[in-house]
LOLODREN-29521 format. One record per residue: x, y, z of N, C-alpha, C in turn; residue in three letters. Coordinates in pm, whole numbers, plus 32768, in hexadecimal, padded with zeros to 4 digits. Example, Ala and Ser with C-alpha at 12.3 -4.5 7.8 and 13.67 -1.06 7.14 Angstrom:
// residues 2
85277DC7830C84CE7E3E830C85287EB6830Cala85057F1F82C485577F9682CA850A80038313ser
This chain:
// residues 311
ED5CC3CBC0C2EDE0C3F2C0EFEE15C388C14EunkEE98C375C152EED4C30AC19EEF18C33AC21DunkEF9AC323C227EFE6C342C2A0EFDFC3D8C2BCunkEFBDC3FAC33AEFA4C485C35EF01FC4DEC34BunkF095C4AAC368F10EC4FAC361F149C4FCC2D5unkF155C486C298F199C481C217F146C4BCC1A7unkF0BEC4B0C1B3F06AC4F0C14DF06CC587C15CunkF047C5B8C1D5F03FC648C1EBF0C9C687C1F8unkF128C63AC230F1A8C675C251F20DC675C1E2unkF20AC611C18EF274C605C12BF23FC607C09BunkF1E5C5A9C07CF1B7C59DBFF3F16FC61ABFC4unkF10CC649C012F0BBC6BABFE5F109C73CBFEBunkF15BC74EC051F1AFC7C6C055F209C7CEBFDCunkF241C75BBFB5F295C759BF3EF244C77ABEC2unkF1C7C749BEBEF171C768BE4DF153C7FCBE42unkF137C83DBEB4F11BC8CDBEB4F197C91BBE89unkF20BC8F3BEBFF288C938BE9AF2A6C929BE06unkF28DC8B3BDD1F2A3C89CBD42F245C8EFBCEDunkF1C5C8F4BD16F163C944BCCCF189C9D7BCCCunkF1BBCA08BD3EF1E3CA94BD46F25CCAB0BCEEunkF2BCCA52BCEDF337CA68BCA1F322CA5DBC0BunkF2C6CA05BBE2F2B4C9EABB53F23ACA2EBB16unkF1E1CA62BB6CF166CA9CBB39F102CA35BB0AunkF10CC9BBBB3DF0B2C94EBB15F02BC960BB59unkEFCAC999BB12EF47C9B6BB4BEEF9C938BB6AunkEF08C8D0BB17EEC1C852BB30EEF1C812BBB1unkEF74C816BBC9EFAAC7DEBC45EF7BC82DBCBDunkEF7AC8B2BCB1EF4CC905BD20EEB8C8EABD3CunkEE67C8D9BCD4EDD9C8BBBCE6EDC7C837BD31unkEE1CC7D7BD13EE17C758BD5AEE39C769BDEDunkEE9DC7BBBE0BEEC1C7D4BE95EE51C81DBEE0unkEE0BC876BE9BED9AC8BCBED8ED28C85BBEF6unkED0FC7FCBE9DECA6C799BEB7ECC9C744BF30unkED49C71FBF3CED74C6D1BFAFED5FC723C02FunkED80C7A3C02BED71C7F8C0A1ECDEC805C0C7unkEC88C81EC064EBF9C82CC07FEBC2C7AEC0C0unkEBECC73BC08FEBBDC6BBC0C5EBE8C6ABC156unkEC65C6CCC172EC99C6BDC1FAEC59C721C25AunkEC53C7A0C231EC23C809C28AEB8EC7FEC2A6unkEB40C7D0C247EAAFC7D1C257EA79C753C298unkEAC1C6E2C292EA85C665C2BFEAE3C608C30BunkEB64C628C312EBC2C5C7C34BEC20C603C3B2unkEC01C678C3E5EC53C6B5C44EEBFCC6D1C4C8unkEC3CC6CFC53BEBF6C6E3C5B9EBE3C777C5D6unkEB91C791C63BEB79C81AC669EBFBC864C686unkEC5DC81BC6B7ECDDC856C6DCED39C870C665unkED11C843C5EEED69C849C57BEDBDC7CBC56EunkEDB7C772C5D2EE01C6F5C5CBEDCEC69BC55CunkEE26C649C525EDFFC5EDC4BCEE31C561C4DEunkEDE8C4FDC4ACEE0BC471C4C3EDAFC432C529unkED53C3DCC4FBECF2C39EC555ED0FC30AC56DunkED6DC2D0C524ED89C241C531EE15C229C568unkEE1DC1DEC5D5EE9FC1B8C60BEEE5C157C5AEunkEE98C0FAC574EED3C09AC518EEFFC0E3C499unkEF80C0DFC47CEFB3C122C406EFC1C1B9C416unkEFA1C1EDC490EFA5C27FC4A5EF5BC2C7C434unkEEE3C297C418EE9BC2C0C39FEE36C32EC3BAunkEE15C377C352EDB3C3E3C35CED26C3ACC364unkED05C344C31BEC81C308C325EC1CC341C2C5unkEB9FC312C2D2EB33C33CC278EAF5C3C0C2A6unkEAA1C3F7C250EA5CC474C271EA0AC464C2F0unkEA19C4C2C34CE9D0C4C8C3CBE9EFC452C428unkEA58C40AC40CEA87C3A3C469EAE3C3E7C4CEunkEAA4C421C536EAEDC478C592EACAC456C624unkEAE9C3DEC652EACAC3BBC6DDEB21C409C73EunkEAE7C449C7A2EB38C49BC7FDEB97C449C853unkEB69C3D5C887EBBDC387C8E0EC28C339C895unkEC12C31DC815EC73C2D4C7C6ECBDC331C766unkECB1C3B1C77AECF8C410C723ED8EC3F6C72BunkEDCDC3EAC6B9EE5EC3D7C6B8EEA2C461C6BBunkEE85C4B3C65AEEAFC53FC65DEF40C54EC68AunkEF99C50AC648F026C511C66DF056C5A2C66AunkF0A7C5C8C6CBF0DAC650C6D1F126C673C652unkF175C617C61EF1BFC630C5A3F161C649C52DunkF0ECC607C52EF08BC61CC4C2F052C6A9C4C7unkF03DC6DEC540F00FC769C54CF077C7C9C514unkF0F4C7AEC52FF160C801C4FAF162C7F9C462unkF152C780C42CF14EC76FC39BF0D9C7BAC35EunkF066C7B6C3A2EFF2C7FFC371F00CC895C36DunkF04EC8C9C3D3F06FC957C3D6F0CCC97CC362unkF12EC927C348F18BC942C2D9F143C93EC254unkF0E5C8E1C247F096C8D7C1CCF043C957C1BBunkF000C983C226EFB0C9FCC21DF005CA76C1FDunkF07ECA7BC230F0D8CAEAC211F0F8CAEDC17DunkF114CA79C144F134CA74C0B4F0BACA9BC061unkF044CA70C08AEFCBCA96C041EFB4CB2CC04AunkEFD1CB65C0BEEFC4CBF6C0CFF022CC41C072unkF09ECC13C068F100CC57C011F0D4CC53BF7FunkF095CBE6BF56F06DCBD8BECAEFEFCC27BEABunkEF8CCC26BF07EF08CC5FBEE9EEEECCE6BF29unkEF2BCD01BF9CEF0DCD7CBFE3EE87CD7BC029unkEE49CD07C03CEDC3CCFFC077EDCDCCEAC10EunkED7CCD36C158ED85CD37C1E9ED57CCB4C229unkED0BCC62C1E3ECDCCBE5C21EED51CB8CC246unkEDBFCB95C1FEEE33CB43C220EE79CB78C29EunkEE7ECBFBC2ACEEB5CC35C328EE59CC1AC39EunkEDD5CC16C386ED77CBF6C3F1ED8DCB69C425unkED9ACB09C3CBEDAFCA7FC3F7EE39CA6DC435unkEE9CCAB5C403EF20CAB5C443EF13CAE0C4D4unkEECBCB4EC4EBEEBBCB83C572EE70CB21C5CBunkEE03CAE9C599EDB3CA8BC5E9EE07CA13C613unkEE57C9E0C5B7EEABC96EC5D6EF1BC994C636unkEF54CA09C623EFC1CA37C679EF96CA3BC70BunkEF24CA7AC728EEFCCA8EC7B3EEB6CA16C7F0unkEEA1C9ADC7A1EE53C93CC7D2EE93C8B6C7B4unkEE85C888C739EEB9C805C714EF4EC7F7C72AunkEF97C865C71CF029C863C730F04FC876C7C3unkF020C8E3C801F04FC904C887F01FC8A2C8F1unkEFB4C857C8D7EF8BC7F1C937EFF6C785C946unkF04FC779C8E4F0B8C714C8EAF12CC737C945unkF12AC7ADC981F19AC7DBC9D3F167C80BCA5BunkF1AAC7E1CAC7F185C810CB4CF1B7C89FCB61unkF180C8E2CBC5F1A8C96BCBE1F23BC976CC07unkF270C910CC4AF2FCC917CC70F359C8EBCBFFunkF321C8C0CB8FF372C89ACB1CF3BDC818CB2BunkF397C7C6CB8CF3E5C74ECBAAF399C6CCCB91unkF31BC6D2CB6BF2D1C658CB4BF27BC671CAD1unkF255C604CA8BF21CC60ECA06F1ADC5A8C9F1unkF150C5CAC99AF0F4C56AC961F127C543C8D6unkF12AC4C2C8BAF140C493C830F0BAC499C7E8unkF056C452C81FEFCCC45EC7EFEF80C4BBC84DunkEF1EC504C817EED4C567C864EE3EC547C863unkEE11C4E9C8B8ED81C4CAC8BCED31C53FC8F2unkECB5C54AC8C6EC5FC5B6C8F4EC08C58BC969unkEC0DC50CC98CEBC2C4D9C9FFEC14C468CA3DunkEC19C464CAC1EC69C3FFCB06EC0FC399CB4AunkEC25C319CB2DEBDFC2ADCB72EC3FC25BCBC8unkECC1C267CBAEED22C212CBF2ED93C263CC32unkED7CC2E1CC4EEDDEC331CC97EE58C357CC45unkEE45C37FCBC8EEB6C3A9CB76EEFFC41ECBB7unkEF81C41FCBA6EFD1C48CCBDCF04DC4A0CB85unkF088C516CB8FF101C532CB44F175C4E0CB7CunkF1D6C4C4CB28F249C474CB53F2C9C4C4CB3FunkF32EC49ECB89F3AFC4E4CB81F3F6C4C9CAFDunkF3E1C453CAC8F424C42DCA4BF3D6C3BECA0AunkF3F6C39FC991F3B5C333C949F41EC2EDC8F5unkF414C269C8ECF47AC222C89FF475C248C80BunkF400C277C7DDF3F7C2B7C759F3FEC34DC774unkF475C384C76BF490C409C7A3F488C479C73CunkF423C474C6E6F419C4DBC67EF3DAC55CC6B3unkF378C551C70FF32BC5C7C737F37AC62EC786unkF3C6C608C7EEF40CC670C83CF466C6CBC7E8unkF4BFC695C793F512C6F0C745F4C3C73CC6DAunkF457C6FFC6AAF404C744C647F3BCC7BBC687unkF390C7A9C703F353C818C74DF3B7C88AC75EunkF431C867C786F497C8CEC79BF4B7C916C718unkF4BCC8CDC6ABF4D7C90BC629F469C96EC604unkF3ECC946C617F37EC99DC5F4F37FCA1CC64AunkF391CA0CC6CDF393CA80C725F407CADDC705unkF47ACAA3C6E1F4F0CAF5C6C2F4E0CB42C640unkF48BCB11C5E7F47ACB52C564F3F4CB9AC558unkF3A7CBA0C5C4F31FCBD5C5BCF31ACC64C589unkF37FCCB4C5AAF37CCD41C57FF37ECD4FC4E7unkF3ACCCE8C4A0F3AECCF1C40DF323CCE4C3CFunkF2C1CCBDC420F239CCAAC3ECF1DFCD23C405unkF214CD90C435F1C0CE02C45BF196CE58C3E5unkF1EDCE6EC385F1D3CED3C31FF20DCEAAC298unkF1D7CEE6C22FF20BCED6C1A7F215CF5EC165unkF258CF61C0F2F26ACFDEC0A9F253CFC6C014unkF217D027BFD2F208D027BF41F238D0AEBF0DunkF235D0C1BE8AF257D142BE52F1F6D1AFBE81unkF17CD184BEA9F115D1E2BED0F120D20EBF61unkF15DD1BABFB7F165D1DEC044F182D168C09EunkF152D171C11BF16CD10EC183F0E8D0D6C1B5unkF0E7D053C1CDF071D00FC200F093CFCFC287unkF040CFEBC2EDF051CFB0C371EFEACF40C382unkF01CCEC8C39CEFC6CE52C3A3EFAFCE1FC430unkF018CE22C483F00ECDF8C50EF03FCE6BC565unkF002CE79C5DAF01DCEEEC62CF06FCECBC6A8unkF0E2CF0BC6B3F13BCEFEC727F192CF7AC72CunkF1BACFA1C7A2F214D013C7AEF294CFF5C762unkF2BAD04EC709F32AD031C6AFF358D0B0C669unkF3C8D0A5C627F3FED110C5D2F416D0D2C549unkF3D9D109C4E4F3D7D0CCC45FF41BD129C3FCunkF47AD0F5C3B2F4BCD141C349F49AD102C2C2unkF46AD155C266F44BD129C1DEF487D190C17EunkF500D174C14FF544D1D5C0F9F562D253C146unkF52DD2C4C116F547D344C158F4D8D36CC1B8unkF480D30CC1DCF415D325C23DF431D2D6C2BDunkF41FD318C32FF42DD2D6C3B1F3AED2EFC400unkF373D283C434F2FBD28CC486F319D25CC513unkF2D2D297C574F2D5D267C5FDF247D23EC623unkF238D1C2C652F1B5D18FC67AF1B5D17AC710unkF152D1B3C753F144D1A1C7E3F0BAD167C800unkF0B6D0F7C849F037D0B6C867F04AD04FC8D6unkEFDED033C91DEFDACFC4C97CEF83CF54C944unkEF6DCF55C8C3EF1ECEEEC87FEF5ACE64C89BunkEF07CDFFC8B2EE76CDFAC8A5EE28CE17C926unkEE6DCE39C994EE25CE5ACA0EEDD9CEDDCA00unkEE0DCF36C9AFEDCFCFB8C998EDC8CFCEC901unkED5AD007C8D3ED44D016C843ED78D097C807unkEDC4D0E6C853EDFBD163C820EE81D14AC7DDunkEE8CD171C760EF09D164C714EF30D1EEC6E3unkEF9FD223C712EFCDD2A9C6EEF046D29DC691unkF039D2D3C619F0A4D2CBC5B5F0DAD357C59AunkF15AD36BC5AFF19AD3ECC596F1FAD3E0C520unkF1F3D43FC4C6F252D447C458F2CDD490C48BunkF338D447C4A1F3B3D481C4D8F403D4C7C46CunkF40FD486C3F9F455D4C0C387F404D4A4C309unkF3FDD506C2B0F3B3D4F4C233F3EBD550C1C7unkF3F1D51EC14BF41CD575C0DEF3ADD5D8C0BAunkF3CED63AC06DF36ED6A1C046F320D673BFCBunkF2CAD613BFE0F275D5DEBF75F1FDD597BFB5unkF197D57EBF64F123D535BF94F13DD4A0BF98unkF10AD45DBFFDF109D3CCC003F098D3A0C05EunkF076D320C057F000D2ECC09CF027D295C113unkEFEAD2B1C184EFF6D25DC1FAEF75D20CC205unkEF81D188C207EF0CD130C211EF12D0E1C292unkEEA5D0E0C2DDEE9DD099C35CEE2ED030C355unkEE4FCFB6C37BEDEBCF4AC376ED80CF60C3E1unkED03CF51C3B8EC92CF53C414EC61CEC3C41FunkEC7ACE80C48FEC59CDF2C49AEBC6CDD5C47FunkEBAECD5DC449EB25CD36C42CEACDCD29C4A7unkEB0CCD14C51CEABDCD05C596EA93CD8BC5D4unkEAC8CDFAC5A2EAB0CE7CC5E2EA1FCEA8C5D3unkE9DACEB6C643E950CEE8C63DE94CCF7DC625unkE9AECFC4C65DE9BAD054C648EA4DD075C633unkEA68D0CFC5D8EAF1D0FBC5C0EAEED18AC58BunkEB4CD1DCC5BBEB57D264C588EBE9D282C56AunkEBFFD2D5C506EC84D306C4E6EC7FD39DC4E9unkECC9D3D8C547ECC4D468C55FEC35D499C570unkEBE7D448C5BAEB5FD470C5DCEAF6D44FC574unkEB1FD421C4FEEAC0D3FFC495EAAAD368C493unkEA2AD33EC48DEA0AD2B0C48BEA43D26EC40DunkEA7BD1F7C41DEAAFD1AAC3ACEA75D11DC3B3unkEA66D0DFC340EA26D05CC338EA88CFEDC35BunkEA53CF85C39CEAA4CF10C3BFEAB9CEBAC342unkEB25CE6CC347EB3ECE0DC2DBEB80CE4AC262unkEBEBCE95C275EC31CED2C205EC9FCF2DC23AunkECC4CF91C1EAED2BCFF0C211ECF5D07EC209unkED10D0CCC26FECF0D15BC26CED6CD1A3C238unkED5CD1EEC1CDEDCED22DC18BEDCBD2C5C19DunkEE3ED2FDC1BBEE4DD38EC1C6EEBCD3B6C166unkEE9AD408C104EEFED436C0A3EF0ED4CDC0B0unkEF89D4F6C0C4EFA4D585C0D1F03AD59EC0C0unkF05FD61BC0C0F0EBD641C0C6F10DD64EC15BunkF153D5EDC18FF168D5E2C21EF1D8D63FC24DunkF1CAD671C2C7F231D6BFC307F267D673C380unkF2E4D687C39DF320D646C411F2D2D66CC48FunkF2B2D609C4E1F269D622C55CF1D3D611C550unkF19FD5FFC4D4F110D5EAC4C2F0E6D564C4FFunkF071D562C53FF03ED4E8C57CEFB4D4C5C549unkEF97D444C545EF0FD413C530EEF2D3B2C5A1unkEE73D3AEC5CAEE4CD358C63AEDDBD2FDC60EunkEDF3D27BC61AED8ED216C5FDED56D1E3C682unkECD0D1E2C68DEC8ED1ADC704EC3AD135C6DCunkEC58D0C1C718EC0ED046C700EBC5D01DC77FunkEB47CFF7C772EAFACFCAC7E6EB25CF3CC809unkEB6ACF2BC87AEB96CEA7C8A6EB49CE78C921unkEAD4CEB2C938EA82CE88C9AAEA4DCDFBC993unkEA2DCDB1C9FFE9FCCD28C9F0E97BCD22C99FunkE96ACCB7C956E8F4CCA2C903E8E0CC0CC8F1unkE865CBE1C8D8E84ECB52C8BFE88DCB29C83BunkE8B7CAADC832E8E9CA78C7B4E8BFC9E7C7AAunkE8BAC9B5C731E893C92AC720E8DCC8EFC6A9unkE8FBC86FC6B6E937C824C648E8D2C7C1C613unkE8F8C778C5AEE89BC71BC570E88EC698C5BEunkE8FDC667C5F4E8FEC5DDC625E92CC5CEC6B4unkE934C637C700E964C62DC789E8F6C65FC7E6unkE8AFC604C825E83FC628C87BE873C64DC905unkE892C6C9C919E8C3C6F9C99AE89AC789C9AAunkE89FC7BACA25E882C846CA3EE8FFC896CA1EunkE8F2C8F8C9C8E967C942C99BE94BC9D8C99DunkE9B1CA24C9B9E9ADCAB4C9A8EA31CADFC96BunkEA2ECB51C928EAA5CB82C8E4EAC1CC10C90FunkEB3ECC34C909EB68CCBDC924EBDBCCDBC8C5unkEBC3CD34C865EC29CD4BC800EC44CCC9C7B5unkECC2CCA7C7A1ECE1CC2CC758ECDBCBAFC7AFunkECBBCBBCC82FECBACB4BC88BEC2ECB0FC899unkEC2ACA8EC8B5EBAECA4DC8D8EBCAC9EFC94DunkEB73C9EFC9B1EB7FC994CA22EB06C939CA25unkEB15C8C5CA64EAA8C864CA6CEA9DC82FCAF9unkEA27C7F9CB1BEA12C7C7CBA2E9D7C73BCBA1unkEA07C6E7CB45E9CDC663CB36EA11C5FACB8CunkEA8FC60FCBB1EAD8C5A7CBF9EB59C5E1CC30unkEBA4C594CC82EC22C5CACCB8EC83C5F8CC4EunkEC84C5B8CBD8ECE3C5E3CB72ECC3C670CB43unkEC44C69BCB59EC21C723CB32EC6AC787CB88unkECA3C75ACBF8ECEFC7B6CC4AED77C7D2CC0DunkED87C7A6CB8DEDF2C7E0CB3CEDE5C877CB40unkED69C8A6CB54ED52C936CB5BED9FC975CBCEunkEDC1C924CC34EE0DC95CCCA2EEA0C96DCC7EunkEEC8C931CC0CEF52C943CBE0EF58C992CB5FunkEF0EC965CAF9EF06C9B2CA7CEE75C9AFCA4DunkEE31CA22CA42EDA8CA22CA0EEDA6C9F4C97DunkED2DC9D4C94EED1CC9A5C8C4ECB8C9FCC879unkECB1C9F3C7F0EC6FCA5CC7A3EBEDCA38C75FunkEBA3CA9EC72DEB21CA85C6F0EB2CCA57C661unkEAC0CA1BC62EEAC2C9F5C5A1EAB1CA6FC549unkEAEACA6BC4D3EACFCACEC46DEA4CCAA5C42AunkE9F1CB01C40BE970CADBC3D1E983CA87C354unkE931CA1EC347E938C9C8C2D2E8C9C9ECC270unkE8DEC9E7C1EDE963C9D4C1B2E9B7CA52C1C0unkEA39CA41C1C5EA91CAB5C1D0EA94CAFEC14AunkEA6CCB7CC147EA61CBC1C0C7EAE8CBF1C094unkEAF1CBFFC011EB63CC43BFD5EB52CCD7BFEFunkEBB9CD17C023EBAACDA2C04EEBDBCE08BFE7unkEC25CDD9BF86EC58CE3ABF26EC2DCE1CBE97unkEC23CD9DBE75EBFFCD79BDEDEC6CCD97BD89unkECE4CDB2BDB9ED52CDCDBD5EEDD3CD95BD98unkEE2FCD7ABD40EEABCD3CBD6CEF14CDA5BD88unkEF64CD8BBDF0EFD3CDE2BE11F04FCD8DBE24unkF0BFCDCABE19F13BCD87BE3DF180CDDDBEA5unkF182CDAABF1FF1B7CDF6BF8FF23CCDBCBFBCunkF28DCE0FBFF8F30DCDE3C02FF315CE0BC0C1unkF351CDB8C112F357CDD3C1A1F3B2CE48C1BEunkF392CE92C22CF3E5CF02C258F440CED5C2CBunkF4B6CF0FC2D6F506CEF6C34FF4C7CF3CC3C6unkF4BACEF2C435F477CF26C4ABF4CECF0EC525unkF4D2CF73C57CF51ACF65C5FAF4B6CF73C66AunkF48DCF01C6A7F425CF0CC70FF45BCF48C78Funk
């Protein structure tokens, strides 16, 4: 793979969109191979991609130096968009998992808490006092960050003829046809996600909630559910009905393949203590790796469409 942004951001996204529109299975299989290669051997613990400053390139397998990590903020955004398109085509939770990992880590590290300074490249270790800057003469990242944050609510849920699927958790109000949901949560600081059916037609439909691959324990309405997939509830819903998802977001050890540092994770976040740059955790925490290889969670293809969401 070549340029981190143009490969992941433009060429491959266009390939996935074309495969979805035309039903070209060979093209989709090629896009899946590219994703497997990137996710398993060429992305950082944070979900960031791009290890070479020269050419802003992705580099070879396991070429992931922490201090020379390029991990352009725009490349993280491109990766999230790619994972979203893969999710729409396949319905597999592994793409939503990597979207989440990149969102809370590879992406958010590029923005200061006050929203006024930025990283263009996001190294995982500092040897020369890297710091965020107010602006950059190559000014792609700041407006790209604002665009992603302004549109983030569109990445929360999808709808099919069978029902509604929740992929990312945030307090929101979701309308899908004649169904309206209310989601209340302090995620990712708290693992409780409360979903209320505000309006529902008099028919059966399925509510699916993603169970992240990192979850050591998860329950839905008190019943244990497996990590790395979707917990589905199918019933004839009544207005006011609630379901409660509990995810264990307590701290836990985590490890990556190529970053020798002390790390712990909590929910989708991962923090490190290898150098001053690890105090990115004081501004935006970073996330754990998804177990390798990332398994296919459904084994079947779906075509999903995004729901309108009001956060």
